[in-house]
C-alpha positions in Angstrom: -0.9 -17.1 -17.4 0.0 -15.3 -14.2 -2.4 -12.5 -13.6 -1.5 -9.4 -11.6 -5.2 -8.6 -11.1 -8.2 -7.0 -12.7 -7.6 -3.6 -14.4 -10.5 -2.5 -16.5 -14.3 -2.9 -16.9 -15.8 -1.6 -20.1 -19.4 -0.8 -20.9 -20.8 -0.3 -24.4 -23.2 2.6 -24.7 -25.1 4.1 -27.7 -24.4 7.7 -26.7 -20.9 8.2 -25.3 -21.4 11.8 -24.1 -24.7 11.0 -22.4 -23.1 7.9 -20.7 -20.1 9.9 -19.6 -22.3 12.4 -17.9 -24.3 9.6 -16.2 -21.2 7.7 -15.0 -19.6 10.9 -13.8 -22.6 11.4 -11.5 -23.0 7.7 -10.6 -19.3 7.2 -9.6 -18.8 10.8 -8.5 -15.7 11.3 -10.7 -14.9 12.9 -14.0 -13.3 11.0 -16.9 -9.6 11.4 -17.2 -9.7 10.3 -20.9 -12.3 11.7 -23.2 -12.1 10.8 -26.9 -14.8 9.9 -29.5 -13.9 6.2 -29.3 -13.4 5.8 -25.5 -14.0 7.5 -22.2 -11.9 6.4 -19.2 -12.6 6.9 -15.5 -10.2 6.2 -12.7 -12.3 4.6 -10.0 -10.1 4.1 -6.9 -7.3 3.0 -9.1 -9.3 0.8 -11.4 -10.4 1.6 -15.0 -14.1 2.1 -15.9 -14.2 2.5 -19.6 -17.0 3.4 -22.0 -17.1 2.6 -25.7 -19.7 3.8 -28.2 -21.7 1.3 -30.0 -25.2 -0.1 -30.6 -25.8 -3.6 -29.5 -27.4 -5.8 -32.1 -28.3 -8.4 -29.5 -29.4 -8.3 -25.9 -26.6 -7.5 -23.5 -25.0 -10.5 -21.7 -26.1 -11.1 -18.2 -23.4 -13.7 -17.4 -20.4 -11.4 -16.7 -20.2 -9.3 -13.6 -17.6 -6.8 -12.3 -18.2 -5.8 -8.7 -17.2 -2.3 -7.6 -16.2 -2.2 -3.9 -18.3 0.0 -1.6 -18.1 0.8 2.1 -21.9 0.8 2.6 -23.9 -1.3 0.2 -27.3 -0.1 1.2 -26.3 3.6 0.7 -24.5 2.8 -2.6 -27.4 0.8 -3.9 -29.9 3.6 -3.1 -27.6 6.3 -4.5 -27.3 4.4 -7.9 -31.1 3.9 -8.0 -31.7 7.6 -7.3 -29.3 8.4 -10.2 -31.3 6.2 -12.6 -29.9 2.7 -12.3 -32.5 -0.1 -12.2 -32.2 -2.8 -9.5 -31.2 -6.2 -11.1 -30.3 -8.4 -8.2 -31.2 -7.5 -4.6 -28.6 -7.0 -1.9 -27.7 -10.5 -0.6 -25.2 -12.1 1.7 -22.8 -14.4 0.0 -20.9 -15.6 3.1 -19.4 -14.0 6.2 -19.9 -10.3 6.1 -19.7 -10.1 2.3 -22.8 -8.7 0.5 -23.4 -8.1 -3.2 -26.0 -6.5 -5.4 -26.3 -5.6 -9.1 -28.1 -2.9 -11.0 -28.4 -1.9 -14.6 -27.4 1.4 -16.0 -29.7 3.2 -18.4 -28.2 1.1 -21.3 -28.7 -2.3 -19.6 -25.1 -2.8 -18.6 -24.8 -4.6 -15.3 -23.1 -2.7 -12.5 -22.2 -5.0 -9.6 -21.4 -3.6 -6.1 -19.8 -5.5 -3.3 -19.2 -4.9 0.4 -16.3 -7.1 1.5 -14.7 -5.8 4.7 -11.9 -8.5 4.5 -10.6 -7.5 1.0 -7.5 -5.4 1.1 -5.3 -4.4 -1.9 
């Protein structure tokens, strides 16, 4: 397989309308696609999707998608103020790169990354 890059991150939520409202505030953008089976947000050219559904098991904590931010401390504090729960503290992972992760109100992991060397 020759990949052309990551396109979509999807989170499962029990109440799609409630989650759409939360994610619209958290990512400061409105969904461009709003149907009973899927809500899609364009986040700087990448797809953040929400699908309705109840988890029968605990959510997996072994898959992360990191959303790029320009100021990780501010982004982290903003998400916490909007109801996200810290999961992994802000940490350096080499050079100037820093990452952190939080959980949305439905226990989905939201990773954030400050990587000044990454360019599309």
